[in-house]
MILO-766797 format. One record per atom (N, C-alpha, C, O): x, y, z; residue in one letter. Coordinates in steps of 0.001 Angstrom, whole numbers, plus 500000, padded with zeros to 6 digits. Layout:
<sites>
XYZa ...
</sites>
This chain:
<sites>
613277558567581842m 612881558948582916m 614278557758583549m 614650556713583016m 614791558403584825r 615439557600585590r 614934556705586544r 613968556798587301r 616198555360586277t 615350554518587500t 615886554471588694t 617046554066588617t 615517554733589883p 616141554702591290p 616631553294591575p 615996552265591345p 617901553387592130f 618717552004592448f 619284552342593732f 619640553498593958f 619433551124594870s 620227551477595685s 621577550830595652s 621736549842594935s 622740551391596500i 623813551069596621i 624164549860598059i 623985550252599212i 624454549020597892v 624377548161598600v 626255547419599087v 626919546712598329v 626657547837600400i 627937547437600263i 628358546772601689i 628131547462602683i 628810545800601830i 629073544598602986i 630410545289603525i 631126545767602645i 630773545390604618c 632349545673605080c 632599545275606522c 631742545034607371c 633772545250606642r 634379544817608073r 635672545474608367r 636613545354607583r 635759546137609421n 637160546878609498n 637545547632608130n 638511547278607455n 636847548520607841e 636954548981606188e 637852550556607091e 638499551292606347e 637806550838608315s 637596552220608355s 638922553413607552s 638945554644607574s 639924552402606891k 640612553455605974k 640261553603604367k 640751554071603340k 639445553111604686k 638530552850603351k 637279553465602670k 637090554006601580k 636493553167603748i 635065553609603400i 634806555027603681i 633611555239603477i 635272555832603970g 635183557162603875g 635608557870602675g 635420559075602508g 636238557030601767r 636757557732600506r 635732557162599635r 635237557880598766r 635323555830599788t 634388554915599449t 632922555990599160t 632416556274598075t 632598556329600229l 631099556866600583l 631395558372599836l 630535558598598985l 632183559209599932e 631978560473599366e 632225560439598046e 632205561499597421e 632475559324597450g 632452559193595886g 631597558443595582g 631720557702594606g 630312558461596502l 629033557915596236l 627999559308596388l 626879559235595883l 628270560119596847s 627423561337597137s 626747561781595632s 627338562109594604s 625280561664595896g 624432562824594989g 624223561585593953g 624053561942592788g 624205559929594244l 624163559070593196l 622800558418593420l 622314557751592507l 622120558577594638t 620945557651594849t 620368558074596540t 621234558119597413t 619175558316596852d 618742558511598395d 619044557119598919d 618548557176600044d 619500556041598801d 619495554883599426d 621014553895599512d 621178552721599177d 621790554676599971v 623240553538600201v 623083552861601601v 622832553475602638v 623210551919601524v 623050550700602622v 624364550224602929v 625061549909601965v 624950550081604343v 626375549632604348v 625664548974605650v 624978549393606582v 626307547436605127y 626170546062606086y 627614545781606545y 628641545541605909y 627313545907608044d 628441545882608573d 628533544123609257d 627579543546609777d 629953543530609070t 629625542196609802t 630465541860611088t 631102540840611351t 630252543205611934g 631162542923612916g 632543543710613148g 633530543245613717g 632422544942612616s 633670546032612824s 634432546453614350s 633936547123615256s 635424545993614307t 636212546051615683t 637025547591616051t 637435548001617137t 637078548371614397d 637461549956614633d 636959550462614115d 636120549822613481d 636965551501613958s 636106552764613832s 635144552573612574s 634318553486612608s 634931551739611477t 634346551753610704t 632808552517610904t 632415553567610396t 632097551576611841s 630643552555612273s 630940554102612312s 630669554764611311s 631465554687613385e 631728555718613585e 632072556722612008e 631375557657611612e 633018556315611501i 632711557014609948i 631735557108609206i 631245558168608816i 631223555589608841v 629688555395608084v 628825556486608665v 628789557542608034v 627978556365610011r 627242556869610755r 627509558567610394r 626649559397610690r 628560558883609849s 628922560556609829s 628362561268608185s 628279562407607727s 628080559952607709f 627565560063606090f 625949560022606239f 625360559792607295f 625483560228605272p 623082560406605212p 623073558845604423p 622487558651603358p 623932557672605263v 623610556546604633v 622717555822605761v 622404556458606767v 622265554344605568r 622129553516606273r 622788552506606897r 622931551402606373r 623265552834608136f 624288551664608781f 623903550761609485f 623490551046610609f 623916549521609083v 623128548115609588v 624230547187609790v 625141547162608962v 624245546171611138t 625085545582611524t 624024544212611460t 622794544219611512t 625104542861611306g 624343541575610719g 625635540542611221g 626703540949611679g 625329539391611055e 625650537945611439e 627002537805610040e 626341537834609002e 628182537705609744w 628811537196608744w 628265535849608194w 627998534992609036w 628139535664607356r 627620534291606844r 627892533579605353r 627173532784604747r 629274534184604954g 629982534113603754g 629289535327603266g 628313535951603682g 630381535528601887f 630160536609601059f 628851536885600341f 628169537911600330f 628649535576599675g 627233535152598949g 626238535555599791g 625531536444599317g 625978535213600805e 624618534890601591e 624349536457602597e 623371537159602851e 625822536478602952s 625975538218603220s 625471539684602670s 625020540716603167s 625840539139601221k 625409540197600324k 623730540179600150k 623054541172599883k 623265538931600346n 622086538584600029n 621269539741600898n 620629540730600541n 621516539286601943a 620948539826603499a 620880541311603310a 620002542103603652a 622015541501602684a 622423543333602629a 621176544133601554a 620543545182601668a 621218542975600427n 620454543376599305n 619004543523600150n 618405544585599981n 618608542864600742a 617033542457601273a 616770544048601742a 615798544700601360a 617576544436602435l 617457545654603049l 617015547088602263l 616311547965602762l 617611547103600898a 617309547832600240a 615891548595599917a 614834548066599572a 616161549946600119k 614890550681599366k 614257550293597813k 613143550733597530k 614733549763597185y 615173549683595805y 615429548373594988y 616542547864594848y 614008547786594355d 615144546692593453d 616278546497592755d 617098545601592952d 616315547272592006w 617812548026591272w 618790548044592152w 618678549036592872w 619849547282592462i 620925546777593036i 622282546858592682i 622775545898592089i 623280548286593064f 624433548698592382f 625149548017593874f 625022548544594979f 625889546778593610s 626356545870594574s 628242546868594491s 628888547013593453s 628613547306595720l 630036547763595969l 630512546968596954l 629752546299597655l 632119546969597132d 633119546435598029d 633338547840599060d 632661548832598792d 633898547869599746a 634173549759600636a 635316549903600166a 635919550791600769a 636117549261599056d 637194549893598723d 637136550279597017d 638128550666596399d 635908550110596466e 635008550462595179e 634616551731595084e 634089552076596141e 634638552570594294v 634103553930593697v 633949554064592503v 635076554059592006v 633238554177591781p 632956554610590549p 633678555660590107p 633912556520590955p 634243555893588633d 634862557018588125d 633648558169587666d 632470557812587677d 633930559209587368e 632913560167586481e 632247559674585384e 631164560121585005e 632817558809584878r 631967558464583422r 630891557499583663r 629800557552583096r 631274556520584619m 630354555911585351m 629341556249585937m 628302555590585961m 629579557631586636r 628970558215587868r 627469559038587001r 626356559274587472r 628001559302585652t 626872560250584928t 626012558954583951t 625056559253583235t 626526557537584069a 625791556902583053a 624761555856584854a 623919554980584656a 625052556170585858l 624094555714586624l 623112556965587339l 622371556803588309l 623340558332586526l 622826559176587023l 621928559336586283l 621029560067586698l 621778558733584890n 621005558580583815n 620220557233583509n 619617556970582468n 620380556295584839f 620158554986584546f 618542554379583778f 617674554682584597f 618211554025583169d 617367553424582867d 617213552262581846d 617230552329580617d 617019550916582853p 617315550068581976p 615908549550581282p 614769549785581685p 616420548554579788e 615548547961579084e 614772547048579959e 613657547269579487e 614613546350580715s 613884545206581420s 614684544851582807s 615851545039583153s 613481544219583491t 614446543897584834t 615049542575584525t 615531541954585472t 615103541895582972q 616318540857582676q 617659541222582583q 618483540310582659q 617969542131582464v 619229542999582197v 620272542882583171v 620058543532584195v 620987542448583148v 622528542818584133v 623738543706583877v 624125543660582709v 624090544112584289y 625169545582584007y 626372544977584495y 626410544514585635y 627838544928583346a 628579544438583598a 629612545574583898a 629714546384582976a 630363545796584943c 631560547135585160c 632555546658584864c 632786545485585156c 633454547433584186s 634819547308584317s 636117547949585534s 635958549033586096s 636786547470585666f 637448547645586634f 638678547992586694f 639562547181586420f 639021549617587168l 640445549850587406l 641278549619588478l 641448550592589212l 641869548550588782n 642588548240589840n 643809548846590826n 644785548181590481n 644039549336591382f 645214549508591908f 645989548882593232f 645395548475594231f 647136548881593090i 647985548539594359i 648577549772595116i 649599550241594616i 648095550365596235g 648736551664596657g 648134552491595556g 647038552200595076g 649063553838595030d 648784554368594093d 648957554148592560d 648600554967591713d 649402553243592366t 649803552501591083t 648730551640590385t 648409550577590916t 648052552101589021p 646934551306588356p 647632549964587956p 648836549719587877p 646711549280587759l 647336547972586920l 646287548015585655l 645111548374585585l 647032547598584874r 646534547803583439r 646712546528582769r 646145546244581714r 647382545883583298f 647801544566582793f 647656543330583715f 647108543448584811f 648234541934583201g 648345540737584016g 646801540511584872g 646072541460584582g 646283539784585587e 645475539105586198e 644130540370586353e 643020539962586009e 644208541683586794w 643607542921587071w 643380543538585827w 642314544141585704w 644277543508584742g 643912544267583729g 642673544501582936g 642405545432582176g 641921543376583301w 640882543376582174w 639723542653583050w 639027541760582566w 639576543119584383d 639005542797585434d 637407543324584859d 637199544456584423d 636487542367584955k 635270543153584676k 633936542432585574k 634155541221585595k 632996542664586112h 632031541748586785h 630967542869586617h 631084544074586394h 629633541870586844v 628577542120587183v 627888542724588028v 627296542017588844v 627725544291588126r 627733544578589600r 626105545576589715r 625864545922590871r 625375545888588982l 624157546520588932l 622827545105588342l 622942544513587268l 622212544968588886f 621130544216588654f 620051544435589316f 620049545308590184f 618595543474588960n 617580544206589861n 617191542374590740n 617017541245590283n 617203542845591851r 616811541605592903r 616226540612592797r 616591539499593176r 614827541032592038l 613916540292591873l 614428539284591090l 614057538126591285l 615461539633589978f 615425538711588959f 617122537652589416f 617458536566588945f 617848538500590443v 619318538380590508v 619491538008592124v 618973538871592833v 620113536902592868k 620861536739593681k 622175536325593722k 622741535944592698k 622700536357594755w 624196536070594934w 624001534544595386w 623048534267596115w 624967533470594927n 625013532219595025n 625556531909596934n 625948532848597627n 625482530823597338a 625891530591598923a 627518530672598796a 627976530499599926a 628184530800598186a 629815530911598131a 630021531518599812a 629039532055600324a 630904531441600362p 631521531840601553p 632620532748600712p 632640533939601023p 633441532361599788v 634329533526599240v 633957533303597577v 633249532341597278v 634519534336596382h 634263534096595166h 633105533977595080h 633084533214594114h 631916534157595373e 630497534288594853e 630051535157593947e 630217536377593968e 629339534362592948q 628574534378591820q 627252535011591865q 626676535090592950q 626717535468590803l 625466536022590848l 624230535007589425l 624098535020588201l 623640534319590547v 622587533670589618v 621092534398589291v 620354534984590082v 620901534139587768c 619623534546587589c 618701533592587285c 618986532446586939c 617676534005587396s 616502532671587913s 615981532834586501s 614839532384586406s 616587533469585078a 616099533451583664a 617457533485582793a 618403533430583578a 617742533531581924p 618542533968580829p 618552535375580897p 617577536123580829p 619774535676581040a 619956537632581329a 620222537728580067a 620649536908579254a 619808539239579957q 620829539659578762q 621838540769579718q 621639541313580805q 622850540803578871e 623998541496580150e 624790542598578948e 625527542221578037e 624471543755579195r 624869545090579035r 626190545768579641r 626301545501580838r 627073546457579210e 628163546947580220e 627826548173580255e 627324548756579293e 628139548857581706l 627731550191582203l 629076550957581431l 630172550450581192l 628722552006581205v 630101553203580740v 631003553504581889v 630486553725582984v 632255553533581757g 633084553914582459g 633745552832583763g 633394551653583740g 634552553245584695k 634818552282585395k 634986552277586901k 635021553310587571k 635108550831587480i 635147551239589086i 636473551512589702i 637410550901589188i 636649552022590344q 638137552226590891q 638449551917591822q 638281552722592738q 639244550243592219h 639024549451593100h 640732549532593949h 641808549059593580h 640368550344595195r 641719550552595658r 642117549151596725r 642252549108597948r 642228548082595676t 642393546795596729t 643302546664597719t 642822546497598840t 644483546692597623v 645575546937598764v 646616548414598769v 646800549073597746v 647018548640599650s 648006549788600218s 649048549298600133s 649897549916599491s 649375548111600689s 651101547671600799s 651027546065600386s 650102545322600060s 652297545915600541w 652180544515600179w 651957543504601516w 651431542407601330w 652349543891602782p 651830543178604251p 650271542978603880p 649791541873604131p 649422543993603283e 648043544223603320e 647558543123602200e 646704542265602425e 648316543311600836h 647980542290599990h 648269540669600525h 647304539908600462h 649548540143601038r 650049539002601474r 648838538868602410r 648160537995601867r 648158539291603601a 647408538769604631a 645924538617603570a 645498537465603479a 645278539531602918k 644474539139602058k 644246537760601220k 643260537030601114k 645608537698600647m 645484536551599583m 645478535266600977m 644764534264601003m 646336535623601870d 646068534453602900d 644740533959603451d 644429532805603746d 643797535425603552r 642689534829604127r 641685534200603086r 640716533520603425r 642000534481601858y 641657533969600624y 641933532314600746y 641180531381601023y 642752532353600553a 643460531238600602a 642717529855600939a 642332528856600331a 642736530553602761s 642021529658603403s 640578529502603155s 640195528340603289s 639602530427602803l 638466530611602649l 638047529363601583l 637195528514601846l 638854529432600279n 638775528730599442n 639169527257599302n 638657526479598497n 640100526975600143a 640750525499600708a 639074524885601018a 638351524036600496a 638982525671601958q 637626525214602455q 636232525127601700q 635392524323602104q 635993525892600678k 635023525833599904k 635692524400598996k 634956523414598971k 636751524322598434y 636924523427597791y 637093521823598679y 636858520740598142y 637339521916599460f 636760520754600214f 635551520275600941f 635282519234601542f 634895521409600680e 633365520965600751e 632419520456599791e 631388519802599943e 633281521117598280l 632389520605597074l 633055519136596668l 632482518383595880l 634545518753597399g 634936517266596671g 636236517550595943g 636885516600595506g 636671518837595779k 637470518852594862k 639005518597595086k 639458519069596129k 639700518056594427s 641057517230595004s 642529517630595010s 642868517321593868s 643413518042595506a 644579518408595702a 645564517801595468a 646374517834596394a 645990516998594233p 647521516158594060p 648447516816593921p 648202517972593576p 649683516495594080v 651101516918594017v 651282517812592684v 652081518747592727v 650820517644591931w 651071517975590609w 649952519119590622w 649981519883589657w 649168519289591395k 648406520756590705k 649240521587591999k 649885522610591771k 649142521084593152r 650315522046594356r 651669522542593719r 652250523591593997r 652049521601592827v 653143522357592275v 653235522862591001v 654222523555590758v 652395522663590100l 652355523105589010l 651166524475588615l 651333525191587628l 650238524608589379s 649154525451589706s 650111527033589693s 650084527990588919s 650834526772590806p 650906528327591018p 651979528925589997p 651874530079589584p 653033528060589610a 653981528180588264a 653143528712587206a 653173529891586854a 652243527639586607f 651635528230585473f 650897530079585795f 650946531118585136f 650327529737587016t 649468531061587262t 650097532238587182t 649513533239586767t 651572532248587635f 652552533262587623f 653040533805586331f 653165535022586194f 653449532608584951f 653927532973584225f 652682533524583096f 652853534298582153f 651437532879583513h 650048533006582499h 649715534807583190h 649207535612582409h 649936535106584145y 649806536395584221y 650239537707584154y 649705538804583990y 651840537101584401y 652770537966584161y 653564538279582601y 654025539334582163y 653498536736581917i 654081536788580829i 652949537029580122i 652526538177579982i 652308535901579572f 651057536033578429f 650212537083578739f 650080537819577761f 649527537484579802r 648935538474580084r 649622539828580349r 648907540722580801r 650866540073580131l 651766541274580013l 651438541919581204l 650983543059581292l 651734541002582295g 651424541884583611g 653015542573584358g 653123543065585481g 654082542403583338f 655393542750583308f 655205544355583138f 655771545153583886f 654286544768581999l 654462546035581708l 653646546968583176l 653530548192583233l 653290546214583976d 652922547193585100d 654185547357586092d 653887548005587096d 655688546867586038g 656369547264586706g 656617546449587753g 656556545241587521g 656845546755588694a 657184546201589929a 655452545860590388a 655266544789590966a 654467546588590178a 653345546261590961a 652653544830589986a 652048543873590470a 652952545049588609g 652403543851588178g 653249542555588963g 652676541596589481g 654677542749588928l 655239541788589512l 654773541126590866l 654565539922591015l 654621542267591994q 653539541818593038q 652616540966592914q 652309540034593657q 652176541306591949c 650470540980591722c 650536539420591275c 650022538582592015c 651131539054590140a 651388537949589792a 651792537086590965a 651009536201591311a 653194537284591761w 653284536822592836w 652628536396593714w 652726535203594002w 651985537019594226m 651013536750595242m 650093536249594706m 649410535700595570m 649523536079593383t 648659535152592788t 649104533823592864t 648466532967593478t 650152533599592283a 650948532282592608a 650891531717593949a 650521530573594215a 651332532704594869l 651580532418595921l 650204531609597059l 650244530625597797l 649220532486596759y 647866532342596823y 647344530982596688y 646627530263597383y 648173530823595125t 647477529117594268t 647748528282595375t 646965527539595968t 649189528531595629h 650269527494596005h 649695526903597644h 649855525727597971h 648798528270598863w 648558528333599595w 646925527522599855w 646591526749600753w 646075528096598604k 645027527301598291k 644967525764598221k 644080525060598704k 646234525291597430y 646002523548597301y 646462523199598288y 646013522172598796y 647378523819598839a 648637522927600236a 647420523208601341a 647646522452602286a 646762523638601483r 645570524069602602r 644184523088602529r 643451522799603474r 644041522616600942l 643044522228600571l 643617520238601158l 642764519527601690l 644825519787600964s 645770518918601138s 645237518958602649s 644204518454603091s 646258519722603347q 645843519532605044q 644387519341605667q 644176519238606876q 643460519310604718l 642078519448605680l 641842518014604793l 641035517397605488l 642080517367603866y 641810515661603853y 642640515226604474y 642334514086604824y 644064515682605003r 644544514609606211r 644234514694607406r 644487513874608288r 643721515599607492s 643033515811609066s 640916515366608911s 640194515443609905s 
</sites>
């Protein structure tokens, strides 16, 4: 017997992507919650054209905002998505037949990431996998403002959901750069609050190691120009993160 679940999405200014996502979720569940944290574009109008629940709330960082959104769901089983993520047909089939063993099982999802219309099969994003389907009575997001993680109240059994989540992460170089710029600032603040250091060697060597790790050792070069862009931007993000952490200590 199929177990009902809710789909929960947090978003802000996602008018270019949210429509495609909601179209791809049609027929999966009778409860889709879109939690908007202050959009100033046409996101709300687009979302309201679909049979989903549109809710507004304050931005509390990724972890706390996702927990607030999960609390509004109709069902305890949560399929957590971003506004630029859509399950492929194999995953749709798995979700339509969803029947968990127990509430203490979490389901990891493999990702197929895109830059524009180009899929990335190698490098940093080539083997991307995250837990996205879980029971909220057993699992919650931590309070991290960025790169949030799920925390289980007891040891969990992890299973993999068949199929992939198609992640249309960025459509262009400027969008990719702006996204990494924003994440670098958020992570620098996170590291500062945790008391992590930013010595000179880390600011110099970490970006270089990051680039070679993903572009050479993880075969990012096989993705062509998109693989080079991904590895370069991740290295640049790493530099920005530690440079801004150093600035926070100096100020």
